[in-house]
N, C-alpha and C positions, 0 to 999 in steps of 0.2 A: 700317253700324251693326249691332250684334248685340243680340239680345233673346231671352229664354227664361225658363222656369220651373224652379226648383231646389227639390226636396223635401228637407227636413231631417228625418231620422228617427233615433231612438235611444230608449233606455229613459229613464225619468224622471230628471231632475237631471244629465244629462250636460253641460248648458250650452248647449243650442240657443238658448234665448231670450237669454241673455247674448251669444252670438255675433251674433245678429241686431241686438240693441240697439246694441252697440259698432260693428258694421259700418255700420249705417244712420246712426249718430251721434245718435240720440235714442231714447227709450224707446218701443218698439212692443209689447213683451210684458213682463208682470210677471215678476219673478224672486224666488225665495226658496230656502232650503236644503231645503224640504219637497216631497214628491211631490204630484202633482195641482195644481201651481201653474198651469200652462197647461192649460185645460180645453177649448179648441176651436182649430182651425187658424187661424193668423193669417198674412195675406199682407202683405208690405212690399216696397218697391222700393229697390234699390241702383242708382245711376246715375252714370256718368262719361262721358268723351268717347268711350268704346268702345261704349256702349249701355246696356241696362237688364237687371238681373237681378231677377226676381220670386221672392223667397224665400217658401216655404210652411213656416212653423214649426209642426210638429205636436205635439200633446200626447204625452208619452212613453208608449210601450206598456207596460202593466202586466201582469205574469205572471199574477196572480190578480185576478179581479173579483168581489168578494163583496157589492157593493151596486149600486144603480141608477146612482149617479153615476159609479162606475168603469166600469161597462158602457157608459155613454153616451160617456165620454171615449175608450175604446178604439174604439167604433163610429165616432166622428167621425174618428179617426186613420185607420182602415181606409178610410173614404170618401175622405179626402184622398189616400191612396196610389193609389187608383184613378183619380185625375185624370190628364190628359195632362201629362207633365212632360218636360223635356229632359235632366235630370241629377238624380242622387240623391246626397246627402251622408249617409253613414252615420257618425254620431258616437258615439264610445265614451269612457268615462272610465276611464283606466288605473289609477285609485286604488281601483277596485271590482272584486271578483272576478267572473269569468264565472259565470253561473248560468242557471236555466231562463228567466228573464225576458230575458236577453241572447240566449239561443238562439232564443227566439221572434222577437225583432226581426230577428236575422240571417236566420231562415227567411223572413220577409216581404221583406227586402231581396233575397234570392236570387230571389224570384219576380218582381221588377220588371225587365222587359227594357229597361233604359235604361243609358247609361253611369253609372258609379258611382265616387265618390271616398271613400276611408276617411280619416276625420279623427279623430285621437287628441287629445282635449282635456285641459286642466289639466296641461300639462307644467311649469307653474310650481310645482306642488305637489311638494315634495321629501320628502313622507312615504312611506308604504308604497305600492309600485307592483306591479301585477299584469300589467305589460306582457308578460312572457313567455307568459301565457295567451292573448294576442291575436296572438302572432307569426305563427300559421298564416294569419291573414287577409291578410298581405302577399302570399301566393301567389294570392289571389282578386282582389285589387284592383291594377290597374296603377299607380294614383296613390295615394300615402299621404302625409298631412301630419300633422305634430305641431304643435299650436298651443296658445296660451293665449287663450281668448276673453275672459277677464277682463282680461288685461293687453295684449291686442291683438297678441300675438306671432305673426308669420308669416301674418297675415291677408292681407297684400298678395300674397304668393306664391300663396295659395289662390285669391284673386279672379282673379289672372292665369290660373290653370289653368281656372277655371270659364269664363271668357270664351273660352278655346280650344275648349271643347265646344259653345258656344251657336251657333245658326244665324244667318246673315246675314239681316237683314230691312230692308225699306224702312220709312221713318218712318210711312207710312200703314198698315203692318201691325202696328205696336205696339199692345198692348192699350189702348184709349182711356180706360178707367176706372182705370188704375193709372199715375199719374205721381208721381215722387218728391215727398214721402215718403208719399203717400196710402196708407191702410190699407183693409182690407176690413171695418172695424168702425166703427160710428157713435160719436158723442161720448158718448152715455149708457153704452154698453158700455165704452168706454175709461176713463171716469171710475170706473165700478163696479169695473173691474179694478185701478185704482190704489188704491182704498179697500180692496179685498180683499187686495191685497199687504201693506198696513199691518197688517191683521188677522193675516196669516201671520207677519209679522216680529215682532209685538209680543205675541202670545199663546203659550200653551203648545203642546205636541205634539198634543193631541187636538182642540182646538177648531177649528182651520182647516179640517179635513176636513168639518166639519158646518156650514159657513157659506157663504153667497153674498151678493152685494150687488145690490140693485135701485135704480137711479136713476129716480125718478118724475118729477122736473121739473128743467129747466134754464131759468131765466128771466133774461134780460138786463135788469137793473133800470135801468142806464144804460150808457154806453159804457165805464165803468171797473169796474162792479160786476156780478158774476154770482151769482145765487142758485141753489143746488143743493140739492134735497131727495132724500135717499137713505136706504135701510133696509138694515141688516144682518140677514139671516135666519139663524136657527140652529135646530137640531132639538129642543133641550130647554131648559126654563126654567133649569136649573142653569147651562147655558152662557150663557144670556142674562144672568144675574146676574154671571158672570165677565167678560163683555164690557163690561157697564156699569161694574162695579167699585164699590168703596166710595165713596159720595158722587158717583158718576158720573165718577170720576177716569179710569178706563181708556178709556171711550168718548170723553172729552174729548181724551185723548192721541192716540188713533187718528185722531179728526177733525182735530186740529191738524196732525199730520204729513201727512195726506192733503190738507188744504187748502193747505198750503205747496207740495206738489208739483203740484197742479192749477193753482195760481196761476203757478208757474214755467212750466208747459207752455202756458198760455193767455196769459200776459202781462197778466192782469187780476186785480183784487182779487176774492176768492172768499168768499162767505158759505155755509158748508156746514151744512145742517140734517140731522144724522145721528142716527138712532134705531136701536133693536134690537127685533126681533120674533121670537117663537117660531113656527115653522111646521115640524112634523115631516115633512111630506110634500113639501117643496120638492125634495129630490133625485129624487123620482119623476117630477116634472113639469118638471124642469130644462130651461130654454129652450135649444134646439140652436143658437141664434144664426143 
């Protein structure tokens, strides 16, 4: 059997979380079209008859960090890069131009002395492509794959190649705390991430970056009903008003969508008690998980 750890690295919104979710077959990382969606490294396990792959999905490296939250996100990604891994997947989005941010990520990838695979994502996107700007990378990487994480195109070929790189291990050498599909996050954090995803998807361009979600209580009322108390924190009262909406309409919508997804994930009926609070300092004391 084979087993090993694979680091996923790339700039924001290249599709790393979508790749992991669709590969694992269930949601392990939230996704949205906005930067800063993933805020801390998430580990999840892919398993088949050949062995186990521990994927480390890192937050995208941002070129500029002008606030505490962005600095913390970059810091956690750099910490994940320093972990012992067996293989690195450097993922790029051919629909976006190469820029300083991409150059910074490539510089980090070059510093990692491990086997590497270049993955070009979003090949299903038939719009503007900047693939010629990335052509030079094919000289640096022995293995290059073009995939669509969203539509699961060519993922099997990529997995086959990953297993070729991983070391053989006896069953008693497998990491004991990571068995399919266990994650390195507890239920409160996972639920808070699902709620935050709904904020990202349902609000405007500015609000998501100023919000986080804290789950205070998860109480099993009976075998079929779970009570969840959670708070959306935002930095200004004007954002709080927007999140609540006229007559509480917006917060009810966010809560309804989140409740349905949590119920689907847990197989239980969910009562979600969701409120909004203003805390201008939460990005400064953001929990590192």
